[in-house]
C-alpha positions in Angstrom: -34.7 -16.6 9.7 -33.8 -13.4 7.8 -30.9 -11.2 8.7 -32.2 -7.6 9.0 -30.1 -4.4 9.0 -32.8 -1.8 9.4 -31.0 1.4 10.3 -28.2 3.7 9.7 -28.9 7.1 11.0 -26.5 9.7 9.5 -25.1 12.6 11.5 -27.4 14.9 9.6 -30.4 12.9 10.7 -29.3 12.2 14.3 -31.3 13.3 17.3 -30.0 16.3 19.3 -30.8 15.6 22.9 -29.3 18.1 25.5 -26.8 19.4 23.0 -25.3 15.9 22.3 -25.6 14.1 19.0 -26.6 10.4 19.1 -25.9 8.4 15.9 -26.9 4.7 16.0 -26.4 1.7 13.8 -28.3 -1.5 14.6 -29.1 -4.8 13.1 -31.3 -7.6 14.3 -32.6 -11.0 13.3 -36.2 -12.1 13.5 -38.5 -15.0 12.7 -41.5 -12.6 12.5 -43.3 -12.0 9.2 -42.0 -9.2 7.0 -45.4 -7.5 7.5 -45.0 -7.3 11.3 -41.3 -6.2 11.0 -42.4 -3.5 8.5 -45.1 -2.3 10.9 -42.5 -2.1 13.7 -40.0 -0.2 11.6 -42.7 2.2 10.2 -43.7 3.0 13.8 -40.1 3.8 14.7 -39.7 5.9 11.5 -42.8 7.9 12.6 -41.6 8.3 16.2 -39.4 11.4 15.4 -39.0 13.4 12.1 -35.2 13.1 12.3 -35.2 9.3 12.5 -34.9 7.5 9.2 -34.6 3.7 9.3 -33.0 2.1 6.2 -34.1 -1.5 5.7 -32.0 -4.3 4.3 -33.6 -7.6 4.5 -32.1 -10.8 3.1 -30.0 -13.9 3.8 -26.9 -11.7 3.9 -26.3 -8.1 4.8 -23.3 -5.8 5.3 -23.2 -4.0 8.6 -20.5 -1.6 9.4 -17.2 -3.6 8.8 -18.9 -7.0 9.0 -20.6 -9.1 6.4 -23.3 -11.3 8.1 -24.8 -14.3 6.3 -27.5 -16.7 7.4 -26.3 -20.2 6.5 -29.1 -22.7 7.4 -29.9 -20.9 10.6 -26.3 -20.2 11.6 -25.0 -16.6 11.4 -21.6 -16.5 9.7 -19.6 -13.3 9.9 -16.6 -12.0 7.9 -14.8 -8.8 7.2 -16.6 -6.4 4.9 -15.1 -3.5 3.0 -17.4 -0.9 1.4 -16.7 -0.5 -2.3 -16.4 3.3 -2.0 -14.0 3.1 1.0 -10.3 2.7 0.8 -8.8 -0.5 2.2 -5.8 -0.4 4.5 -2.8 1.6 3.2 0.5 0.0 4.0 3.4 2.5 3.9 6.4 1.1 1.9 8.4 4.4 1.7 11.8 4.7 3.3 10.8 7.6 5.4 8.4 5.5 7.5 9.6 3.4 10.5 9.4 -0.3 10.0 7.0 -0.8 12.9 4.3 1.2 11.1 4.1 -1.6 8.4 3.9 -4.3 11.0 1.3 -2.5 13.1 -0.9 -1.9 10.1 -0.8 -5.6 9.1 -1.2 -6.8 12.7 -4.3 -4.6 13.2 -5.8 -5.9 9.9 -5.3 -9.4 11.0 -6.8 -8.9 14.5 -9.9 -7.3 12.9 -10.2 -10.3 10.6 -9.9 -12.8 13.5 -12.5 -11.0 15.5 -14.9 -10.7 12.6 -14.4 -14.2 11.0 -16.6 -17.0 12.0 -14.6 -19.9 10.6 -11.0 -21.0 10.7 -10.8 -21.1 6.9 -11.7 -17.4 6.7 -8.9 -16.6 9.2 -6.4 -18.8 7.3 -7.2 -16.8 4.2 -6.4 -13.5 5.9 -3.2 -15.1 7.5 -2.0 -15.9 4.0 -2.4 -12.3 3.0 -0.4 -11.2 6.1 2.5 -13.6 5.0 2.3 -12.2 1.5 2.7 -8.6 2.9 5.6 -9.6 5.1 7.4 -11.4 2.3 7.0 -8.5 0.0 7.7 -5.8 2.6 
């Protein structure tokens, strides 16, 4: 089973229906052949000139903020940060209230818990939180 992330439609390529912009990101898994998947995606690409499907086919793919891996038929997820995007910024300046620091770290932990498949991944993120708290 391959993990497939076939589409990211940018705002410039979105479909304008009744003066509303629709931007979609999808992924799916399939046991079909690459040929049949390719035919389906080609048909979708030809459906409308503003639709452009980007294919990523493999055992692991990044999708939005999640990294999805196929490990012997089981999908494993973890947090994914795009290389070009900034990570979380934790304010250490004296002019920021203390709760800002805590909220930023707590939010990062909650995202990691929701996106992580295994306890070991969560434990790794929890160690980072403790490091932030000890150094903050």
